[in-house]
C-alpha positions as CSV (number, residue, x, y, z in Angstrom):
1,M,-31.2,-8.4,41.8
2,M,-33.2,-9.6,38.4
3,P,-31.4,-11.6,36.1
4,N,-30.5,-9.9,32.7
5,H,-32.0,-11.5,29.9
6,S,-31.1,-9.3,27.6
7,L,-28.0,-10.4,26.4
8,E,-26.4,-7.6,27.6
9,R,-22.7,-7.4,28.6
10,T,-23.1,-11.0,30.4
11,R,-19.3,-11.6,30.8
12,P,-16.1,-9.4,30.6
13,R,-14.8,-7.5,27.3
14,R,-11.8,-9.3,26.1
15,R,-9.5,-6.5,26.6
16,D,-10.4,-6.6,30.0
17,T,-9.2,-10.5,30.4
18,L,-6.2,-10.2,28.0
19,K,-2.7,-10.2,29.6
20,E,0.0,-8.4,28.1
21,T,2.4,-11.0,29.4
22,W,0.8,-13.6,27.5
23,P,3.2,-15.9,24.8
24,G,2.3,-14.8,21.6
25,R,0.2,-12.0,22.6
26,S,3.0,-9.2,21.8
27,P,4.1,-8.3,18.1
28,S,7.5,-9.0,17.6
29,I,9.5,-6.1,17.0
30,T,10.1,-6.1,13.3
31,R,6.4,-6.8,13.0
32,G,5.9,-3.8,15.8
33,R,7.5,-1.7,13.4
34,Q,5.5,-2.5,10.4
35,L,2.6,-2.0,11.9
36,E,3.7,1.3,13.3
37,A,4.6,2.8,10.1
38,V,1.1,1.1,8.8
39,R,-0.8,3.3,11.7
40,R,1.4,6.4,11.0
41,L,0.5,6.1,7.6
42,L,-3.2,5.4,8.1
43,W,-3.8,8.0,11.1
44,G,-1.4,10.3,11.7
45,N,-0.9,13.2,9.0
46,S,-2.1,10.9,6.5
47,M,-3.7,13.1,4.0
48,T,-0.6,14.8,2.5
49,E,1.3,11.3,2.7
50,Y,-2.0,10.0,0.7
51,Q,-1.9,12.7,-1.7
52,Q,1.9,12.1,-2.5
53,I,1.2,8.4,-2.9
54,A,-1.7,9.1,-5.2
55,S,0.3,11.6,-7.2
56,I,3.3,9.0,-7.6
57,L,0.8,6.5,-8.4
58,D,-0.8,8.8,-11.5
59,R,2.3,9.5,-12.9
60,M,3.5,5.9,-12.9
61,A,0.1,5.3,-14.5
62,G,0.6,7.4,-17.4
63,L,4.1,5.9,-18.1
64,L,2.5,2.3,-18.5
65,R,-0.1,3.7,-20.4
66,E,2.4,5.1,-22.9
67,A,4.0,1.8,-22.8
68,N,1.1,0.1,-23.6
69,E,1.4,-1.8,-20.0
70,D,-2.5,-1.7,-19.7
71,R,-2.7,-4.5,-17.0
72,W,-0.1,-3.0,-14.8
73,A,-2.1,0.7,-15.4
74,E,-5.2,-0.7,-14.5
75,V,-3.9,-2.3,-11.3
76,V,-1.9,0.8,-10.4
77,D,-5.3,3.0,-10.8
78,D,-6.8,0.7,-8.7
79,A,-4.3,1.3,-6.2
80,S,-4.6,5.2,-6.2
81,S,-8.4,5.1,-6.1
82,R,-8.2,3.3,-3.2
83,I,-5.5,5.0,-1.1
84,L,-7.6,7.9,-2.0
85,S,-10.8,6.6,-0.5
86,P,-12.1,8.3,2.9
87,W,-12.4,4.7,4.3
88,S,-9.7,2.9,6.4
89,T,-10.2,-0.5,5.2
90,T,-10.1,0.4,1.6
91,K,-6.9,2.4,2.3
92,S,-5.3,-0.3,3.7
93,A,-6.1,-2.3,0.8
94,G,-4.5,0.2,-1.4
95,I,-1.4,0.3,0.8
96,D,-1.7,-4.0,0.3
97,I,-1.8,-3.7,-3.2
98,I,1.4,-1.2,-3.6
99,R,3.3,-3.8,-1.5
100,S,2.6,-6.2,-4.1
101,F,4.5,-4.1,-6.5
102,F,7.6,-5.2,-4.7
103,R,7.0,-8.8,-3.8
104,G,8.7,-11.5,-6.1
105,M,9.3,-12.4,-9.7
106,G,6.9,-11.0,-12.1
107,S,5.9,-8.0,-9.8
108,L,6.0,-4.0,-10.8
109,N,9.4,-3.8,-9.6
110,D,10.5,-5.9,-12.1
111,L,9.2,-3.9,-15.6
112,F,12.1,-2.7,-17.8
113,F,10.9,-0.6,-20.7
114,S,13.0,-1.4,-23.6
115,E,12.5,-1.4,-27.7
116,Q,13.2,-5.1,-27.4
117,A,10.4,-5.9,-25.1
118,G,8.1,-3.4,-27.0
119,N,7.1,-1.5,-24.2
120,L,8.8,1.7,-24.6
121,P,6.9,4.8,-24.0
122,I,6.2,7.0,-27.2
123,G,8.9,9.9,-26.9
124,H,10.7,8.5,-24.3
125,S,14.3,7.0,-24.5
126,P,15.0,3.7,-22.8
127,D,17.0,5.0,-20.3
128,D,14.7,8.4,-19.6
129,S,11.7,6.3,-18.9
130,N,13.4,3.4,-16.7
131,A,15.3,6.1,-14.7
132,Q,12.0,7.7,-13.8
133,F,10.1,4.8,-13.3
134,Q,12.6,3.4,-10.7
135,R,13.0,7.0,-8.8
136,D,9.1,6.5,-8.7
137,M,8.9,2.9,-7.3
138,Q,11.8,4.3,-4.8
139,D,9.8,7.1,-3.5
140,L,6.5,5.2,-3.4
141,Y,8.6,2.2,-1.5
142,K,9.8,4.9,0.9
143,L,6.6,6.4,1.5
144,I,4.8,2.9,2.4
145,N,7.3,1.5,4.3
146,G,8.2,5.2,6.3
């Protein structure tokens, strides 16, 4: 038998040597649920879910523009364009951007429309605009986290 010098498969693939029982190799239950939600969103019946997410994001961006919240409107538009991308890695980046809306102080989830803040959307009352914005945020959260 002649030696194989073409650098073709000279050792077993990583999957062949990976043991399921190794500590640290299997995700925890919570992490597993998160991964399953992302997998479902990325690969299973995803077009309708992505379109729903993009629709919510577009509605939110319009409200933010009316309130002169241009910085947030750009971030929301960026997430919307990524969500509708044909590439799964770009969609995943869009999901990460949306998840950042719900993280910590100063996130989009903390935004509140009021006359005192000077960000009241034109033609909307504070109660109506805040109620619509919070409904959209809740719907977005449910879609992203399954």
